[in-house]
Each structure stands twice: as structure tokens, then as C-alpha cells.
N, C-alpha and C positions, 0 to 999 in steps of 0.2 A: 158614625153614629146618627147623622141626620138622614131622615127618610128620603129615599129617592135621589141620593147624591150620585152623580155621574163620576165614574172612575176615570178621570182624565188627568194625565200627568204631564209635567212640564216638558216642552220640547228639549231634547238632549238632557233628560232628567238625570241628575247626578246620583251616584251611589256613595253613601257615607258608611263609615264603619260603626257609627253609633247614632242613637236617637238624638243625643245632645248636640252632635255636630249638625244634624239636619235642622234642629231648632235654631241653632246659631246662624244658619244661612237663610232663614225665613225673611221675607220683606218686613220692614219695620212695622210693628203694630199688628201683624197678622199671626194668628194661631187659632186653635180650636175654640178658645173662649172669647174671640173677638166680639165686641158688643153688637155690632150691626149684624153679623152672621147669626148670632143667637136670636136677636129681635126678629129677623126674617123668618127663621124656623118656627118660632113661637107664634107669630102672627099667622103664618101659613096654617099651622095646626089649628088655631082658633077657627079659621075659615073652614078647614076640613071637617072639624068636629060639628060645626053648625050644619054643614051639608049633610052629614050622616044622620042628623036628627030628621031631615026630610027624606031619608032613604035614598040618597043619591047613589047610583050604581057604583060598586067597587070595581077597580081594575085588576088585571091579573097579577100585578105586583103584590097585591094584598094577600094572595093565596099562600104565601110563605107562613105568615102568622096563623092562618086558619088551619093549615096542615099541621103545625106544631101543636095546636090546641085539640086536634081531633081525638087523641087517646084519652082526653080528660073530660069530654063532654058529659059522660055519665055521672060525674061526681056532683055532690050538692054544692061544693065550694072549691074554688081553685086558687092557689097562691102562686103568683108569677113574679119573678124578678127579671126585669127588662134591663139588661146591662147596656148602657149607651143608647137608651131608648128615646133620646132627644126629648121632645115635649109631649110624648104619649100617643103618637099616632097609632101604634099597635093596639093600645087599649081601645081607642075609638073604633078601629076596625072590628075588634072582637065584640065590642058592645053592640054594634049594629048587627053582626052576623049571628050572635048567640043571644037573641032576645028572650028565649024561654029556657036557656041553659043554666049552668051553675052560677052562683054568685061569684064575683071576682074580687080578689084583693091583688091589685096590680101596683107594684112598687118599681119605679124607674130610678135607676142609679146613673147619675150624670155628673158633669163638671159643676163646679160651684156656680159659675155664671148661668149655665142652662137650668140647673135645678131651682135656683132662686127666681129666675124670670118665669119659668114654667109653672110656678106654684099657683098662679092665677087660674090655671086650668084644672086644679085639683077639684075633685068631686067624690061622691061616694064610690069607693073602690079604687081610686087613683090617687097616688101620692108620689112626690119627688124627693130624692135624697142625694147627697153628695158624698156619702161615705158608706162603705159596705156594712159596717156594724149597725148603723141606724136603719139601713134599708131592710135588714133581716131580723132585727132584735125581737119584733113581736110576731114573727112567723113561726108557728110551731113546726111546720114542715114547709118545704118548697116543692111544689109539684112540677114546676117548669122554670128553667132559666133560658131566656132568649138573648143571644148576642148577635145582632144583625148589623153588619158593616161597622163594627165597633172595635174589636180586638186589635186590628191593625193600626189603630190610632193611639195605642198605649206604648210606652217606652219598653215594656217587657211583656209582650203578649202571652208568652208561656207562663210567666209568673202569675199574671192575672187569671189565666185559664185555670191554673192549679188552685188559686184561691176560690174560684167559682165551683170547681169540682169538690173541694173540701166541704162545701155546704151540703153535699149529698142530695141534690134535687133528684126527684124521680126521673125526670126527663131533662135533657139539655139539647137545645137547638142552636147550632152555630150556622150562620149563613152570610153570604156576601163578604167572604173573608179571603183575601189573596194569600196564597201559600206557594212556596218555591221548592224546587228540588235541587238546589245548589248545595254546596258543602258547608256554607256558613250563611247565617242570616245577614241581611243588609237593610239599609234605611234610605229614604229619599224624601222628596217634597212633592206632595200631590196638590194640584190646582183644579179648581172648578169655577164655574160662574156662580155668582151669588144666587142667581135665580134657580140654580140646579140643586140647591140645598133645601130640604123640606118638601112636603106634598103640595103640588099645584103651582100656579104661576106666581111671579113676584108680586107682592102686594103693592098697592099705591103708596107713593111717598119714598120708595127706594129706587136707586139708580143701579142698574146691573153693572157688575165689574168682576174681575178675577179675584179669587181668594185662595190662600195657600195655607197648608198645615203639614206637619211632619207625618211620615207613614213608616211603619215597620213591616218588613217582609220576613216572616218566620218560616221555618222548615216544615214542609208537609209531614215528613216522617216523625218529627218531634211532636207535632200536634197529635197525630194518630196514636203514637206510643203512649203519650200522657193520658189521653182519653181512655185508651184500652186497659189501663191499669185497673179501673173500677167500673168501666162502662162498656156496654155492648153498643157498637155502632150499628143501629138498625138499618140505616141506609145513608148513603153519601150522595152529594150533588156536585156535578160539574157545571158551574154556572157561567162558563165561558171565559174568554180572555179578559183580564182585569182592566187593562188600559192599552191604548194604541202603541204607546212607546215601550211597553213591556209585554210583548207578545208571548214571551215564555212563561208569564205569570198567569195562573188560572185562579179564578174566583171559586172558592170551595164552600161546601156546606156539609154538616153532619147532624143527623138526628140520632140521639143516643139515649139509652135506658140504663139505669143503675143496675148492676149485676146483683142477683140474689145473694143476700148475706153481706153485701158491702156496706 
């Protein structure tokens, strides 16, 4: 969920039969809602947002969100649900790039810890939520759902994907998501450096270290079949090997449009 997180997995990364088992094997005090991890991502985003006010050049990693917004540029207003969107980096990218485009209502759905901490970044068009009902209650329609580097950190990625599809957004963009071609899904523990979470360098006052969180590897075929029930996959992305220790796992992306009459 955190922008620009490197997909580095533990040496001799174990495979677990359930997400709960992976959680049980985490180092004490470490998971996706770890206080220091959240603080780093939010502070990085505050710096990133301030830089965008001065029109700091965007890097190529930002092209994903701009590509997803492309079909909506002609609208007067766009409603976006950013699932696992951390502290709103995608919004600030869009805000800089679409200065004379449609008005944006950008709702980020995140963990309790992230959504409460990131609320200090709220502004016109940007809000944070920790449950799906609140995030979508006042959206008459959803033009786009973005899930970037997020579904793999859920205990049931397919179940979460189905919940998102049930909202019937016009477009769905999944990216930076590792999927497998095995016979069964499996789970592990991902590690990264604290500094690799969020946009930009580690802020002053933090000491870099390793952080860990559980990860789910869902079946590629299951993802595609579920999406295809009501959506056309307009294009897919092969985003390369997800991690050094899992060379058979590819990071995938899908840009999807709701089928007529669905």
C-alpha cells in the first residue's frame, strides 16, 4: 500500500498455508500498522506534497496513476476510490498533473492507523477512511478504483477484489500486484527497509531498519476470471519479477472497464 515500496522478501522466505500463520511468524511489534512505519510514510507524503506545490518534476513511477486517469480527463468531476492508497500520494500526483482538468473527489481507503494519521493531509478533494462503507457512502458513482501495491497485503485478496468490483466502478486499475501460476495460493513475510516505504528519502529523526509484514500470493487465473465476469480487461501489464527470492512471481497490472449493461 505504501508508495514506492521495494518488493524485497526475506532470505529463504518461508511459505505458509494461511495469512494467519504468516502473521504469527512476524517479528514482535511489526506489521502493516506499525506506528513508526505509518509515521514515516505520512511525513514523506507531506514533503512530497509540498514539493508538488513548487512543480517539482514527477518521476516515471508516477505514470501509473496518470495512465489510469487518462480516460476520465474529459469529465467535469471524477470520483476515485484509492484502495490502500497510503497517505494520498496518488492524489498529489494527479493534482499537479491535472491543473485544469476535472474536479476530483479522492477517497483513500486504508488501515485504521494510516487513515487516522494521514487525516492531517486532508484538503479539498482528499479524504481518508478506514472502512469501505464510509469511503463510498457519499459517492453517487465511482469513476475509478485504484489498487496499487495493496491487494497482496490483505488476508483474502480475491474477497477484497470482489468487494471492490461489486461497487461497479466505471474503470478499475490494479497494479504492482504479485500473482502466481501455482495450483494453490500461498503466503509469506515481506521485508523492506523503513526508508523504502513512501515517496522520497527517509525524513530526519528516523533511523533506517528492516520492517516486515505478511503477504498473500493469489492465483493469476483466479484474478483474471473474477475480473472478467463483469469487466473487460482493456490491457494488462507485466511489471517484472516481484522479488529476488521469488523469481517465479510476476508483478501484474490490469486496466479494466465495466462491461455494457453490467
